[in-house]
N, C-alpha and C positions, 0 to 999 in steps of 0.2 A: 461223609466227614472228611475234612482235609487231613493230610498227614500231621500238620501242626496241631490241629484240634485233637487228633487221636493221641499224639504224644502228650499234650497237655492233660488229657483225660487220664492216662495211665499214671502220669506223675501225681496228679491230684488224688487218685485212688491210693497211691503209695503213701502220701503224707497224711491222709485221713484214716489210715490203718485199714483199708479195705482191699489191699492188693494181695496180702498174705494173711494167713490166719494167726491169731494170737495163741501163744502157748504159755500157760500159767507157770510152768516150771522154768521159764526164762527170766523170771523176776519181774520188775516194774521199771518204768522210766524214772520214777522217784528214787528208787534204790540206786540206779545208775547216776542220777544227778548228784546224790549224796557222795557217792565214791569220787566223782569228778571234783566236787567241792573240797573233799578231803585231800586229794592229790594237788589241787591248786593251792590250798593253804600251806601244804608242805613246801611247794616251790617258792611261795612267798616268804616263808620262814627262812628258807635256805638262801634267799636273796637272789634267786634265779629269774624271778618275774616280779613286776610291781603289783601292789595291791590296787585294785580298781575301786572306783566310787560305789557306794551302795545304790543299787538299781531299783527303780520303782516296780511295785507289784503289777503283774499283768492283769489289766482290768477285763471284765466281761466283753467290753466293746471291742478289745483287741483280739478276741477269740472268734474267728469267722465260722468255725464248725465244731461239733462235739467230737471228742476223742474217745477211742475205745478204753475200756477198763485197763489199767496198767500203764497208760500213757500219761504224760503231764506237759504242761506249757512251761517253757523256760526262755530266758532271754539268750540271744547268741553269745553275748559276752560271758555268760556263766559257763559256757562250754569251752572257752578259748583262753589261752595264755596271752594272746596279743591280737588285736585287730588295728591294722594301720594301712598306710598307702605308700606308694613309691616316692622318689625324690620329686620335689616340686620345681627343681631347676633343671633345665636342659643341659645334660652332660656334654663333654667334648667327645664327639664320636671318633672312632678309629677304624681302620680298614679291617683289623682283626682284634682278638683279645676275648673279652667276656661278653656274652650276648646281653642285650639290653631290650626288654620286652615292654610293649605298650598294648592297648586294647586290640589293635588290628592283628596281634599275634595269637590271640586266643578267642576272638569273637565269633569264629565259625564253630566253636564247640570242641576244638582240639588244638594242640600246639602246632602252630604253622610257622616253622622257623626258616622259611625259604627267603624271607625279606627282612629278617631281624637286623637291627643296628648293633654295633659293637662299642664297648668302651674299654679303657685300659684296666688291667688288673688292679693297679693302684687306686683308681677311682672307684672300682667295684668294692674294694676292701673298705673304703670310707663309707660307701652307701650301706653296706651290709651291717654296719655298726648299729643302724637304726631299723633296717628293714631287710631281712635275709630270708628269701624264699627257700624252702627245703621240701624234699619229698614228704607227702602226707599233709602239706598245707593246702589251702584253698585260695585260688585267685578269683576275684570278681571285677567285672567291668564296671567301674563307678562313674566314668565321665564319657559322655557321647553315647556309645552303644551300651545300654544299661542292663544290669542284671546278670548277664551270662557268667556263670561260675564254672570253674574247672579245677579239679584236683590235680596237684602237682605229682605226676607219676613218671617224670622223666629224670634220669640221673645225670643232671647237668647243672652247672653253676650259672646263675644269671641274676641280673638286677631288674628292677621294674620302675616304670614312670608313674607319675602321680595319677594317671588315668586308670591304674589298676589298684584294687584293694588287696590286702594280704590278710588272711584269717588263718590263725594258728590254733587248732583244736588241741585241748589238753591231751586227749587220747587220739592218736593218728587214725584209729579205726572209725572215728566219727566223720572223717572228711568227706567220704563218698555220699554219706546220708545228708550231710549239710549241703553238699553240691546239689543233691536231688531236691531238697526243700527250696533252695533258691531258684533253681530252674523250673519249679512247678508252677501251675497256674496260680496257686496261692501266693508263691513268691513274687511272681510277676505283678499280681494286683497289689501286694504290699509295696512294691518298689514304685509303681505308679502313684501310689498314695503319698509317699514320702519324698519323692524326687524334687528337686528344686531347679529353677532356671526356666528356660523357655523365652520366646521372643528372640531377642538378639543374643541371649545367653545360652550356652550349652547346658543341656540337662545333667545333673550329677546327683550322686547319692552321698550325703554327708556321713562321715564316719560315726558321729554320735548316734545318728539314726540306725545305722547298720548294727551297732552294738546293742541297740534295743530291740532288734528283730525278734519277734516271738517264734519260737521253734516248737513244733509238736514233737515231744521226745519219747520214743518207744525204748524197750530194753535193747541193749547192744546186739544180742543175737538176732532179735527181730529186725533190727536195722540192717544187718548183714543179709538176712533173707530177702528183705525188700530190694536192696541193691543187686543181689543175685538175680532176682525175678526180673528186675528192669533190664539188666544185661542180657537175660534170656530173651526178652520181648523185643529189645532194640533192633536186632537183625530183621525181625518180622516187620517192625515199623518201617525200617529202611526199605524193605522190599515192597511194602505197601506204597511208600513214597515214590519209588521208581515206577511202579505201575500206574499210580495217580498222575505222575508227570507225563508218562507216555499217553495216557488217556486225554489229559488236558491239551497235550500237543496235537493229538489226533482231532480233538474237538475244534481246536483253533484252525487246523488245516482243512478239515472236512469241507466247509462251505466253499473255500477257494478251490479245493481239488474237485468238488462237485461241479462248480462253475466251469472249470477247465474241461472236464469230461463232457459236459453238456455242449459247450462250444465246439469241442472236437467232433462230437456226433453230428452236430449241425452241418460242419463243413465236409463231413464225410458222407452226407446224404443219408444219415440214419436217424434223424430226428423227426422227419415227416415223410410219408410215403410218396413215391413218384407217381404222377398221373400222366399217361401217354398223351392226353389231349392238351396238355400244357406246352408241347413242343420239346425242343432240346436246347442244350447249352450251345451247340454248334450253330443252330439257327439264330439264337440270340447274338452270338459272337458276330456272325456275318451281317446281321442287322446293324450292330454297333459300327462295324468297319464301313459299311455302305454310308451311314450318316457322317462318319468322320471324313470320308473322302469327298462328301458333298460340301462339308464345312471348309476343307482344304481348298477346293475348287473356287469357293466363294471368298477366299482369302481371310476367312475368320480365325482359322488356326494354322499353324505351320506344319509342314510335312516333316515327320520324324524319321530317323534311321530305322530300318527293319530290325526287329529284335530276333535273337537266336532261336532256332527251333528248340522245342523241349524234348530232351532226350529220355529214354526209359530209365536210365540211371538216376535222373533228377526226380522222378515221381515218388513221393514219400508214402503213398498208400493208394488203394483202389477206390474209385468213386463210381456212382451209378452210370450205366451205359448212356443215359440221356444227358449226362453232364460232360464238361469239357475242361481239360487243363489249359490255362492261359497264363500269359505274363501280365503283371499289374500294368506295365507301361502301354499295354495294347488297348486299354480301356479307360485309363486315368492319366491325366496330365499331372506331373509332380513338380511342385514349385518350392523354393526355399526362400527364407526371409533375408534381411539385410546381412551382408557379410562384414559390415563394419558397424561400430556403435555410434549412432548419430548424436547430435547435441540435444539434450533433453530440455524441455520447456515446462513452465507451470501450467499453461493452458495449450490447447491444440488438439491433436488426434492421438488416440491411444496407441502405444507401442508395446506390444506383448512379447514376453519371452516364455520359456518353458515353465518357469515357476508359476505362471498364471493359468496353467491348465493341469498342473501336476497333482492337484487335489480332486480332480474331476470337475467337469464343466468349464466354462470360460469365466474367469474371475477378473473383472476390470478394477476392483476395489484398490489394489495396490499397483496397478500398472503404471509404467512410466508414460510420458507424453512427448510428442515431437511437434514442431511447428506445422501448420497447414502447408507451407511451401515445401517442407521436407517430404511430407506425405505425398503431395501433388508430383514431386519430381522423383519419387521412388519408382523403382522398376515395377512392371506389371506383376512379377512373381512375388513381390513382397506385400501385396494387398489382397488378402482373401475376401470372400464375400459370402453372403448367405448360400447355404447348400454345399459349400466346400467342406472337406473333412480336414480339420486341423490336427496335427499330431506332433509329439515331441521327438526330436531327432538327436539331441545331445543330452546326456544325463538320464533324465526320465524319458525313456524311448517308448513310442507308441502312444498310449493314452488317447485314443482318437476321440475328437469331439466334432459333431456335425454343427456347423455354424448356423444358428437359428435367429440371428439378429441383423438388423440392418445398420447398427452403429459401425461407422467406418473405423478401421484400425489397420495398422501394419505390423509386421512381425520381424523379430530378430532371427538370425541364422539358426538359433537352437530350436526354431519351429519350422515346420513344413506344412504343406497342405496338398490335398488331392482335389482335382477339379475334373468333373465328368462333363464334357461339352455336349454330349448327345443327351444327357438326362434320361437315359434309358435304364441304366442299372439302378437297383435299389441301394441307396447310399447306406442305409442301416445294415444291409448284408455286408458290405465292404467294411463298415465300422466293426462289426462282429468278427469278421475274419481277422482284422487287425488286433483283436484281443485274444486270438486263438494261440494254441501251442504251435501251429504251423508257422504263423507269423513270427512268434518270438524265437523259434528254432532257426528260421532264415536270418533273423537279426543276429543271433549269437554266432552263426556260421560266418557271417560277413564281417562282424564287428571284432571277432576274436583275432588277436595279433595285430590289430590296427593301432597305430601310434595314438591317433585321436579317436576316442570312442564316439562315433556318430554315424548316422545313417546317410549315405550320400545318394544322390538321384540314380547314379549308374546301377547301384545295388538294388534300389527299390524297383526300378523299371524291370528287372529280371525276376522279381519275386513271383513265385507260383500262386495262382488263385484257382481254386476249384469253382467252376461256373455252372450253376443250375439254370434252367429256364427262369424268366422273370417272375412268373406266377408262383413257382416253387420258392424263389428268394423270399417273396412276400409272406408265404406261409411259414417258412423257417423263421423270419423275423417275428411274426405274430406269436409263434410257439416259444421263441426265446423270451419275448417280453412278458410272456405268461409265467415261465418257469424261473428265470433269473432272479426276479424280485424275491422269490421264496428262499433262494440261496443267501441273498443279502439279509433276510430276516433270520436266518440261521446264525449269521455272525454275531 
């Protein structure tokens, strides 16, 4: 049960007479009602309040549940000296003076005076001739955020806007119980039934409807016991809500955290066993370097500057003896897209930016286009091809996508791609490494403090990669493709 449903259940039990026991010696709701009517008539005779119109009898259709013996149904107006709303005109605000409250100041269930507006004392004096909130009154949100009721328990002078309704009970002791009824599940259902508006119009509760609200009335002492029981239970409901929120947060994070843990196990050599017959990462690395040298001699790729040796201080964790720490630039060529924004065309070749991969996969549906000439004249580094690993390098960083299409396209500088000229490494293994905590930690380390948050080729070349033998890479990838979909299903 959600905290909201639990609270509603408690409040609903309260207004149905099921939260506390009935005590015959406390009298009846009917006796209380007659006392209130007597006091109300005295106030009318004394000219202190106006006589209200005759109210219709509450029909059986308006009674959604049976009441305990000793309770009775009454109209809200029968219990009040006044039901009105705040000023309908926006006042002249001042930097200080008297507070001027609207829905936003009570809609959280308490008085939030941190951002209230102010009006002058003179304007407040005029407004309170018609509507004067006092301690023991009940405020209700009647426009926009509907229903929320709150008893005035602050010793503070203030005026209210039309979005708030003001309920003045004949007996101030009734306020907390009236607040309970309005905030109950029954009160919520009634408000949904009578509210007007919708579409382009804001929902609101008309004052005439509010006056007719059927209230289940117990004796006054029982009302007090109901309110006391709710106040006793509220801290427990709050604790339940906190625990519920922590559980909800855990449930939301669990699939992501599990995914991160699995990827971390994979690149630490803890996801699949090592098999001696598969060779070593060192042997694979030497094979890659030999093939790169052959490609350099054949003039197919350029010779690059040697990368710095990996020091002990750089190594973030232990890897199996058969693995090897290497730098990304020693096995992958790193390229970036257009460093300027070309002229777009209606037809031509797709021109992708980071937004086109940020949701996962490569999405051509909203991609820009450039002319064929622009594409043909673009640098080699701006034109990825099938088998390259595309990734975001500005804004959305990482998000590797292995290109599995022959559709020609070029990229903006917000994207980059990795190209393995030897085709020896398992591309999916590198892609998973780019989704690991190791990769994101290296990104954070380099991007931190940078004026422009992006990944540059110099940093990427130096990123550390744990290198297992090729056969083990394939087994790691197979295991990840078996397990990670289960994490997605958990989401």
